[in-house]
ZAMARGU-4260 file (C-alpha; in steps of 0.2 Angstrom, whole numbers, plus 5000, padded with zeros to 4 digits):
<rodrens>
0) 5577/5469/5591 | 5573/5481/5604 | 5561/5496/5604 | 5577/5507/5606 | 5586/5499/5591
5) 5570/5502/5581 | 5568/5520/5586 | 5587/5523/5582 | 5584/5516/5564 | 5568/5526/5562
10) 5577/5542/5568 | 5592/5539/5557 | 5581/5535/5542 | 5571/5551/5544 | 5586/5562/5545
15) 5597/5554/5531 | 5602/5566/5518 | 5596/5559/5502 | 5609/5556/5488 | 5614/5569/5476
20) 5606/5559/5462 | 5589/5556/5471 | 5576/5553/5458 | 5559/5547/5465 | 5547/5536/5455
25) 5529/5532/5453 | 5523/5550/5449 | 5532/5559/5462 | 5542/5574/5456 | 5557/5582/5463
30) 5566/5597/5455 | 5583/5598/5463 | 5587/5616/5458 | 5574/5629/5465 | 5572/5646/5457
35) 5582/5641/5441 | 5575/5655/5431 | 5577/5668/5445 | 5592/5678/5451 | 5596/5666/5466
40) 5594/5648/5461 | 5599/5635/5474 | 5600/5616/5476 | 5587/5608/5487 | 5595/5595/5498
45) 5580/5585/5506 | 5583/5575/5522 | 5574/5559/5526 | 5558/5557/5518 | 5542/5566/5517
50) 5533/5550/5511 | 5532/5544/5529 | 5528/5551/5546 | 5538/5545/5560 | 5524/5533/5565
55) 5524/5526/5547 | 5543/5524/5547 | 5542/5515/5563 | 5530/5503/5556 | 5541/5501/5541
60) 5556/5497/5551 | 5547/5485/5562 | 5540/5476/5546 | 5558/5475/5539 | 5566/5468/5555
65) 5551/5456/5559 | 5558/5438/5557 | 5576/5443/5555 | 5587/5428/5556 | 5599/5429/5571
70) 5618/5433/5569 | 5625/5415/5570 | 5643/5421/5570 | 5641/5429/5587 | 5631/5415/5594
75) 5644/5402/5588 | 5658/5412/5596 | 5648/5413/5612 | 5644/5394/5612 | 5662/5390/5609
80) 5667/5401/5624 | 5654/5393/5635 | 5660/5375/5629 | 5678/5380/5634 | 5673/5387/5651
85) 5662/5372/5655 | 5676/5360/5650 | 5686/5366/5665 | 5688/5355/5679 | 5677/5362/5693
90) 5687/5353/5707 | 5704/5360/5701 | 5699/5377/5696 | 5711/5391/5701 | 5710/5410/5700
95) 5720/5410/5683 | 5707/5398/5676 | 5694/5411/5680 | 5704/5424/5672 | 5705/5413/5657
100) 5687/5410/5657 | 5684/5429/5657 | 5696/5431/5643 | 5687/5418/5632 | 5671/5426/5635
105) 5678/5444/5632 | 5686/5438/5616 | 5670/5430/5610 | 5660/5446/5613 | 5673/5457/5605
110) 5675/5445/5590 | 5672/5453/5573 | 5655/5449/5566 | 5655/5444/5548 | 5641/5446/5536
115) 5632/5431/5529 | 5643/5422/5516 | 5659/5430/5522 | 5674/5421/5531 | 5675/5427/5549
120) 5694/5424/5548 | 5697/5436/5534
</rodrens>
């Protein structure tokens, strides 16, 4: 995982609009309707979290992603493409073979990535 990917996740986390039924725990209170007894009540709609600073959220995302297993689905597709490409006869290789190799690699890179436990073929 790159620093740019982690920064993206932290930024998205800190700007995520909390769900309508947001209900914090462990002694933290949240009153969704402000000014309920006054003439202009309004609903608070918090974004992200005020529990963490950006630096703390960065540390949390790095902790979450540390040791994340690789996406074997994409790696398997790339290995298959490389096996097909290396199986081509280098002595008799033609321009259309190179086009086929490029197509195989392109298809492997564009292959849908399945989640763990799902069937990549649908």
